[in-house]
C-alpha positions in Angstrom: -52.9 14.6 73.4 -52.3 12.9 76.7 -54.7 10.0 77.3 -55.0 7.9 80.4 -57.4 5.0 80.6 -58.6 3.8 84.0 -59.7 0.2 83.5 -60.0 -3.3 84.9 -60.2 -6.6 83.1 -63.2 -7.6 81.0 -65.4 -4.8 82.3 -66.9 -2.2 79.8 -63.4 -0.6 80.0 -62.3 -3.3 77.6 -64.3 -1.5 74.9 -62.2 1.6 75.3 -59.0 -0.3 75.4 -60.0 -2.0 72.2 -60.8 1.3 70.4 -57.6 2.9 71.6 -55.6 -0.1 70.1 -57.6 0.1 66.9 -56.7 3.8 66.6 -53.1 3.2 67.5 -52.4 6.3 69.5 -50.2 6.3 72.6 -52.0 6.2 76.0 -51.4 5.3 79.6 -53.2 2.4 81.3 -54.1 2.6 85.0 -55.6 -0.6 86.5 -58.3 0.0 89.1 -58.6 -3.3 90.8 -62.3 -3.8 91.6 -61.6 -7.0 93.5 -59.8 -5.0 96.3 -62.1 -2.0 96.2 -59.7 0.4 94.4 -62.7 2.0 92.7 -64.0 3.1 96.1 -60.8 4.9 97.2 -60.8 8.7 97.4 -58.2 9.1 94.7 -60.4 7.3 92.1 -63.6 8.8 93.3 -62.1 12.1 92.6 -61.9 11.0 89.0 -65.3 9.3 88.8 -67.6 9.8 91.7 -69.7 6.9 90.6 -66.8 4.6 91.4 -66.9 2.8 88.1 -64.6 2.1 85.2 -63.8 3.0 82.6 -62.7 6.6 82.9 -60.6 8.4 80.4 -58.6 11.5 81.2 -57.9 13.5 78.0 -55.6 16.5 78.5 -57.1 16.9 82.0 -60.7 16.4 81.1 -62.4 13.4 82.6 -64.7 11.3 80.4 -66.8 8.5 81.7 -69.4 6.0 80.1 -67.8 3.6 77.8 -69.9 4.3 74.7 -69.3 8.0 75.0 -65.6 7.5 75.4 -65.4 5.1 72.4 -67.5 7.5 70.2 -65.4 10.5 71.2 -62.2 8.7 70.4 -63.4 7.6 67.0 -64.5 11.2 66.2 -61.3 12.6 67.5 -59.2 10.3 65.3 -61.1 10.1 62.0 -58.1 8.8 60.2 -58.8 5.4 61.9 -62.1 5.2 60.1 -63.9 3.7 63.1 -67.1 5.6 62.9 -69.3 7.1 60.1 -69.2 10.9 59.6 -71.5 12.9 61.9 -74.8 13.8 60.2 -74.6 10.9 57.7 -77.3 8.3 57.5 -74.6 5.6 58.2 -73.9 7.5 61.4 -77.6 7.4 62.3 -77.7 3.7 61.7 -74.5 3.3 63.8 -75.9 5.3 66.7 -79.3 3.5 66.5 -77.6 0.1 67.2 -75.3 1.7 69.8 -78.4 2.8 71.8 -80.2 -0.5 71.1 -77.2 -2.3 72.5 -77.2 -0.3 75.7 -81.0 -0.5 76.4 -82.0 -3.8 74.9 -79.0 -6.1 75.2 -76.7 -4.8 77.9 -79.4 -3.8 80.3 -81.0 -7.3 80.6 -77.6 -8.9 80.9 -76.8 -6.6 83.7 -80.1 -7.6 85.5 -79.1 -11.2 85.2 -75.6 -10.6 86.5 -76.8 -8.6 89.4 -79.5 -11.1 90.5 -77.3 -14.1 90.2 -73.8 -13.0 91.2 -73.2 -9.4 92.1 -75.9 -8.5 94.7 -76.0 -10.1 98.1 -78.4 -13.0 98.1 -80.9 -11.2 100.3 -81.2 -8.4 97.7 -81.5 -10.6 94.6 -84.8 -10.9 92.7 -84.7 -14.4 91.3 -87.9 -13.9 89.4 -86.3 -11.1 87.3 -83.7 -13.5 85.8 -86.1 -15.4 83.4 -87.8 -12.1 82.5 -84.4 -10.5 81.7 -83.4 -13.6 79.7 -86.5 -13.3 77.6 -85.9 -9.6 77.0 -82.3 -10.4 75.9 -83.3 -13.2 73.6 -86.0 -11.0 72.0 -83.6 -8.2 71.3 -80.8 -10.6 70.2 -83.2 -12.1 67.6 -84.0 -8.6 66.3 -80.3 -7.7 65.9 -79.5 -11.1 64.4 -82.2 -10.5 61.8 -80.8 -7.1 61.0 -77.3 -8.4 60.5 -78.3 -11.2 58.2 -75.1 -12.0 56.2 -73.4 -8.8 57.1 -70.0 -9.1 58.8 -70.3 -5.6 60.3 -73.2 -3.4 61.4 -72.8 -0.4 59.0 -71.0 1.0 56.0 -69.1 -2.2 55.2 -66.4 -1.4 57.7 -65.6 -2.4 61.3 -66.7 0.4 63.6 -67.2 1.4 67.2 -70.6 -0.2 67.2 -69.0 -3.6 66.3 -66.7 -3.2 69.3 -69.6 -2.5 71.7 -71.8 -5.2 70.2 -69.1 -7.8 70.3 -68.2 -7.0 73.9 -71.8 -7.1 75.0 -72.7 -10.3 73.2 -69.5 -12.0 74.4 -70.4 -10.9 78.0 -73.6 -12.8 77.6 -71.7 -16.1 77.9 -71.2 -15.3 81.6 -74.9 -15.5 82.5 -77.0 -16.3 79.5 -75.2 -17.4 76.3 -76.0 -17.2 72.6 -77.7 -20.5 72.2 -80.2 -20.2 69.4 -78.3 -17.3 67.9 -75.7 -18.9 65.6 -75.4 -15.7 63.5 -74.4 -13.7 66.6 -72.0 -16.4 67.7 -70.2 -16.1 64.3 -70.3 -12.3 64.5 -68.6 -12.4 67.9 -66.0 -15.0 67.1 -65.0 -13.1 63.9 -64.4 -9.8 65.7 -62.7 -11.4 68.7 -59.9 -12.5 66.3 -59.0 -8.9 65.5 -55.4 -8.2 66.6 -56.5 -5.1 68.6 -59.1 -7.0 70.6 -58.0 -7.3 74.3 -56.9 -10.8 75.2 -59.1 -10.7 78.3 -62.2 -10.8 76.0 -61.1 -14.0 74.3 -61.2 -16.1 77.5 
C-alpha cells in the first residue's frame, strides 16, 4: 500500500508519524510548512480543503483527522498490536478515552492556545483562558485517577490511545502544564522515551 503523510512539526500530525513508525511500514513524508502558509496553497487545499495537517493519502484515498488516521492505521496493520480488536470491551475502553481526550483535554488546550497565541489580539477572549484551564485540570484529574498505577490505558499494551494521550498531555506544556498531575507527567515521560516517538515531541 502506498502511504503519504502530509505533516508539520509537533502538530497533531506527529501522532500519525508516531503510529506509522510503531507499525514499521514504508511511507512518504511531505512537509506542509504552516509558517509560510503552505497549508493555504491550492495544491494542499485540493488534498484537505480545511487547510490543516495531518492528511494521509492511502492508495489515492485521502484521510484527515489525526485520531481517525491513527485508528485506521492500527486496524489496517493488526500485526503491530496497537489497538484492541473491534467489538471487544478493551476496544470500547480504548475508544472511550480517545473521545475523552478529544473533547475534554485537547479542546480546552486548543482554547487556551487560540486565546493566547494563535488569534490576533483583537479576537482573543482573555476570560476564556482561566475557564479552559479549569476544564483541562478537571479532566486531567479524572484521567489521572483512572490510570492509577497503570503504565498504559488498556489491555496492558501500548496502543493508539497512549500515542494520542501522550501527545495531548505533552502539548499542554505549551500553554498550561501538568503541575499538580505527577502521575500524568510520569505517563508522558515514559512514552516519550519510546524509540518510535518523533524527536520533535521531546523538545
